N, C-alpha and C positions, 0 to 999 in steps of 0.2 A: 201257860197254854195259849192264852189270848195273845201274848206277845209273839209266839211262834206263828200263829195264823196271820197276825198283822204283818209280820216280816215277810211271809210268803206272798201276802196280798201286794205289798209294795214291790216286790220283785216281779210279780206278774204284770203289774201296771207298767213298770219300766220296760219289761220285755215287749209288752203290747205297743208301747210308743216307738220302740226301736223297729219293730216289724212294720208299723205304719210308715215310718220314714223310708225303710228299705223298699216297701211296696211302691211308695211314691216314686223313688229313684228308678225302680225297675220299669214302672209305667213310662217314665220319661225316656229311658233307654229304648223301650219297645217302640215308642213313637218315633224316636230318632232313627232306629234301625228300619222301621217301616218306610220312613221318608227316603232313607238311603237306598233301600231295595227298589222303591218306585223310581228313584233317580237313575239307578243302574239299569233298570228295565227300560226306562225311556231313552237313555243315552248309551246303551250297550255298544253299539257300533263305533261311536266316536271314541269311547274309552279304549276299546281294543286297538283301534287305529293309532291312538296316541301312544299306547304302551309299545306297540310294534315299532312305531317310528323312532321312539327313544332307544329301543334295543338296536335297531338298524343303525341309527346315528352313532351309537357307542361302538358297535362292531366296525363300522366304516372308518371312524376316527382311529381305532386301533390298527386297522389295515393300512390306513394312510401313513401313520407313524412308522409302521413296519416297512412299507414301501420306501419312504423317505430315508429310513436308516439303511436299507439295502442299496438304494441308489448311491448314497454316500460311500458305502462299502465298496461298491462296484467302481466308483470313481477313484477311490483310494487304491484299489488293486490295479486299475488301468494306469494310474500315476506311477506305481511301482514298475509296471511293465514298460512304461515309456521312459523310465530313468536310463540315461546313458551319460557319456562323457561330456555332453554339451549342456546338461542341466543339473548335474550332480557330481559328486566326487567319485563315481564309479569308473575304474580304469577301463580302457578299451579291451583289455585282455579278458574281462569278465562278461563280455557280450555273449548272450546265448547263441548256440550253433545256428538256430533257425532265423536269427535276427541279423540284419545288416549292421556292420560295424559303423559307428559314427565317430569320426575323428574329433576330439574335443578342441576345436578352434572355430573362430567365426569368419574364416576366409570364405569368399564366394567360390563355389565349385566351377570348374570349366569343363568343356567337352573334349579337352585334349587327352590323347592316349598316354598311358604310363610310359616312362622311359625317356630316352633322348628325343628331342623335338627336331623337326626339319631344320637344316643348316647349323645344327649344334655340333661343335667340334668334338670328335671322339678322343677320349684319353685312354692310353694303353701303355704297357711297359715298353720302354725303349730298348732297342737292340744293344747288347753289351759291346764295349770296346774290346779289342783283342787282348789288351793289357789287363782287363778285368777278369778274364776267364781263369777259373781255378781248377776245373776238371773238364776233361774231354771224353765223351763216350761215342765210339764209332758203331754205326749200324750198317751192316752189309749182308747181302745174300751170298753165302759161301758155296752152296751146292745148287746146280741148275735144276729148277723144278720140272723141266721138260725131259732131260736125258740123264740127269744125275752126275754130270761131269763137274769138276772143280771150277768155280768161277774165277775170272781174273778181275781185279779191282782197277778201274780206270781212275784217272786223277780228278775228274770233275765230280762235284758233290753239291748237295743242298745242306744248309745248316739251320738249325732251330735252337734258340736259347731257352734256358729254364732257370728260374730263380727259386732256390730251395734252401733249407737249413738242416743241420744235423747236430744232435746233442752228443757231445763227446764227454764221457765220464773221465775225470782226472783223479788219479789216486796219488796225491802229493805227499812226499815225505819232507818235512822241515828238519834241517840239521842245524843245531846250535853249537857252533865250534868253539872250543877253548883256544884262546890266543895267548901268546907269550911275547913280551917285549925283550928282544936280545940286548937292547942298550941298557935298561935298568932292571930287568928281571921281573917286571910287573906281569902278573897273570890275570886274565879276564875271561869271563864266561858270557856268551851272548844271552841277553835276557829273553825269556819266553813270554810272549804277549798273552793277555788274559783269554783271548779266544782260542788259544791252543793249549790249555791247561790239561786236557785229557790225553790219553794215549792215542785215541782216534776220535775225530769229530767231523760233523758236516761243515762244509765251507760256507762262506757268505752267499755264494750264488744259490745254493740249495735253500738256505734260510730266507733270502730275499724273495725267491720265487714262491715259496710256500706262503709267506706273509702277504705277498701281492695277490695271490689267488684267494686267500682267505678274506682280505679286507677290501680289495678293489674288485675282484672277480666274482664276489658273492658266492663263493664255493664253500661247501661244508668241509670240516676237518677230514672226514673220511674220504671224500672225493679228492681233496688236496693230496692225501697220501697216495691214492690210486693214480692220480695224474703224474706225480713225480716218479712213481714206480714205473709207469708206462713209458714216459719219455726217456727214462734212463735204461730201458730194456731190462728192468728187474734188478739192476745193480744198486739202486738207492731205495731203501725201504724205511721211511721214517715212521714214527708212531704218533698217535693223537696226543699223547702226553708231552712228547717233545715239541710239537707244534704249539701246544698251549703254553709251554715254558717260553718259547720264542715270542709269543704274543705279549706276555708279561714283561719280558726283557726289553722289547722295543718300546712298550708303554713307559717304562721307567726311564729309558734314554731320552724320551721326548718331553720330559717334565718342563724343562726350561723353554722349549719351543712353544708349549701350551700357553705359558704366561706371556711370552713375546707376541704370540698371535692374538691373544685376548686384548693386549694393549693397543695393537694396530687396529683392531676392529672398533675399539672405543674412540679412536681418533677420526673414524670415518664420518663424513657429513650425512650420508644416507646409509642406513643399515637395514637389510632385509632379514626377516626372521619368520620361522614357521616351525611346526613340529609334526611328528607322525607317531603312530602307535607302534611299539615294538613289544614282542612277547618275552617276558623274563620269568623262567621257571613256571610256565602256564598262567602267568598273570600279566595283565596289560601294563606296560611301562611306557616311557616316552623318550624319544630322541629329538633334540632340538637343533636347529641350524641358525647360525647368525653369520652375516657377511655380505659379500657382493660378488661380482663376477671375477674377482681376483683373490679374495680371501674367504676361507670356509672354516668356520669353527663349529664343532659338533659337541653336544653334551647329552649324556644319558641320565635318566632319573626313573625312580620306581613309580612316581606319581606325576600326573600332569596338573600342576598347581603353581601358585605364585611363589611358594617357598622355593621351588626348584629354579624359577627365574631369578630370584634374589641370590640363590646359591651360585649361579653362574657369574654374577657380578658384571653383567654387561648392560642390561637395560637400566638398572639402578645407578649406573655410572655415567650415563649420557646426560648432557646438559640441555638447556632449553633451546639451543640452536640446532640440535641434531634432529634428524627425521627418521622415523622407523616405519618401514613398509610391512604391512601384515594383512591377513585375511579376516578382518573384523574380529580380532581377538579382544574381547571386552576387558580382559585383565590389563591391557595396555593403557586404558583410560584411568587407571588407579591414580589417586591423588599423590602418591609417593613418587611417581615418575614425572620427570620434567620435560621430556622430549615431545616433539610434534608427531602426531599420528597421521599416516598416509594409508588410506584404504585401497585395496587391490580392486581395480575395476573389472578385471577378467572374472573374478569370482562374482561380482555384481551382475555381469552379463549372464552368467550361468543361472543365478537366482531369477533374473528377469525372464530368461528362456523357460524356466519351469512354470512361471505364472502363465506365459503364453500357452504352453502345452496343456495346462490343466484348466484354465478358464477362458482362453482365447480373447482376452481383453486387448484393447488397442494401445493403451498407454505404455506397457512395457515394450511393445514393438517400436514405438516412437522413441523411447529412451535408448534402446539398443542401437537404432540407426544414428541417433545423436552422438553417442559415445564412439561408435566405430568410425563415423565420418570425420569427427574432429580429431581423433587419434591418427587417422590416415593422413589428414592435412599436416599434422605436426611432424609425422615421420617423413613426409615429402618436403618439409621445409617451409610450408605455408604458415601464415599467422593464425593463431587460435585466439579468439576473443572471449575471455572469461565471463564478461557480462552477458554476452549472447548465450553462451552455454548454460550459465546459471538461470537465465530467464526461461529457456526451453525446459530445463531440468525442473523448475518450479511448476511450469504448465503441466508437465507429465505427472507430477505428484498430485496436483489438484484434480486432474482428470481421473487419476487412479483412485482417489478417495471417492469420487462420484460413482465410478464403475463398481467399486467394492461395496458401497452402500446399497446399490441396486441388486447385487448378487450376494448379499451377506449370508444367505442360507446355503449357498453352494459349497461343495467340497473345495478345499484349499483357499477359501475366502479368508479364514483366520490367518493363514500364513502370508497371504497377500497383504493383509492389513498390517501385520508385524513388519513386513518389508517396507511398506510405505512410511511407517513411523520411523524406521531406521534411516530411510533416505532423508526425511525431514531433519532428524537430529544430527546426522553426520554429513550433511551436504558439503561443508567446507573440506572435510577429510577426503571425500570422494572426488572432489574437483580440484584438489591442490595441484595436480599435474598441469592444469590449464594456465596456472599463474607462473610456473617455473619449469622450463624445459629440461632441467636436470632431474626433476622428480619423475620416476617411472610411472607408466600407466598401469603396470601390473606387478605382481609379486612372483613372476615366473622364475626368477633366480632361485628363490627358496623351493619352489615346486620341483625344479630340475635337480636341485642339490639333494633332495630327499628321495628321489625316484629310485636310486640304486639301493637304498636301505629297504624300501618296500619290496624290491626284487629279492633282496637277501632274506627277508622274512618268509617269502613264498618258497624260496629254494632251500634254505637252511633251517627253517622252522623257528627257533627261538634261541635266546641266550640262557646259559645254565644259571647264572646269577647276575646281580647288578654290577659286580666288579668286572666280569667279562664284557658286559655292555659298555662299561667305561673304557676298557682297553680298546675296544673297537672304535669308540667315538674319538679318542685322542689320535689314534693311528690314522683314521680316516681324515681327520683335520689336516694332518701333515701331508698325506698323499694328495688329497684333493687340492690343497693350496699350491703344492708344487706343480701339479698337472695344469693348474690355471695359469702358471707362468711358463708353460711349455716344457716341463721336465718329465723325465721317465720315472715311473714308480719304482722300478727295480733299483735304479741308481740312487733314488731318494732313500730307500730302505737300507741299502748297503752302507751308505754314508752314516746313517743313524746307528746301525749295528756296530760300526767302528767307534762310536762315541763322538762322531763328527757330523751331527745332523746339519742339513742345509738350512741356514738362517733365512728369514724373509728378505733381508738385504741382498743375500746371494741369489735368491730366487728372482728378485727384481732386476739384478744385473744380467742374469741369464735371459730374462724376458727382453731386455733392451738390446741384447746382442742379436736376437732373432726377430 
């Protein structure tokens, strides 16, 4: 019993000590809170003001960030609206209706009116010689409009000439005659050529016209059918399947020409190349051009990558003495390639113009003037001094770095900085034309060579598969190379359909004749 009371006593003592400590702690807290209340009462206005200021600063900072973000967004949208052919790859045809078209070149505009200028000699069709006249059509008034009597025709007259053409449909029957030699009794049958194996077939004129429209005229198969039906007054009605077979047949006939053309391009000292997007069964593919103003080689691929370049066997076949002109395609600087790279300065002018439009800096204006003035001098036969051009080029880059640092928070400053780094790294490639007059200032040969394909994509839509795209590329290579030597596409196609394609040597001979 005593032990129980003692145990309770000990617990009470411990509880009492605990409560004393807790009481002491609470008294300290009360004192602290009392002091804090007095401080708050004495400094109430200052504390409220401080809290309000912090809240205002926080809200203001958030608004400033939002305004800065919106300003950048506005600048970005303005930049998109300002994009045209002079500062981007947008074609003139895509200029909005309410916006003035900008021709993508850097020639200075003049105040002259469009059309022939004063003292310009007018060119027109010459009057035919009498021996050239094939048809004569008489025009006369037979009945008097005053009294209704029959008019008498006098000998005097006025003449006007007209140059026109007419499509005449020919229905040709080929007869293969059996022959007999009366001297020895030998019998012979005339051999039927491959293009006349069927009972009835379309002639090479129809075939060549269809293929020319399809590959050179950027016309779809359906409209090719309609055109041929129209000009033949409904007597020739081809099918899309037949035209597709013709495309494949011509592709196969040009296999040797394809290899011959590739070898000729590899021999060139300067090769232009570029690529453009083509649609293949709703997917983005790639059509490449290699060549110069006389040779045009095209290749189609499902992807735009180095594997496709190596598959073409042109760039990886060029030695260290060859030069390749391109639009800053980084893949060209691959260690596996030996050739020298030449950068297109017209594309550089476009990039510089975009910096001017978005940031208004002075250094790109200075560099644009430098490049245009020095190129004009070279075109006019004046001397261009590479050291001077290189010095001003470096000055522009240094000024550009300084201007970029001062406006690094502005929209398009990152793009400007990337351009400046590119100019520093590839200076030699951009100014190679100042050291050698044979090196072109631009890659416009490639641009012009791919323009018709871009038109075809707009008009005809897409290729059904990669094989059809390859048909188009090889046939276009043949037609375009022939045209660059002054030859007619219809004649080129007719020769190839016979199995007698026009070789590059024959094209050169034709070019020399004219």
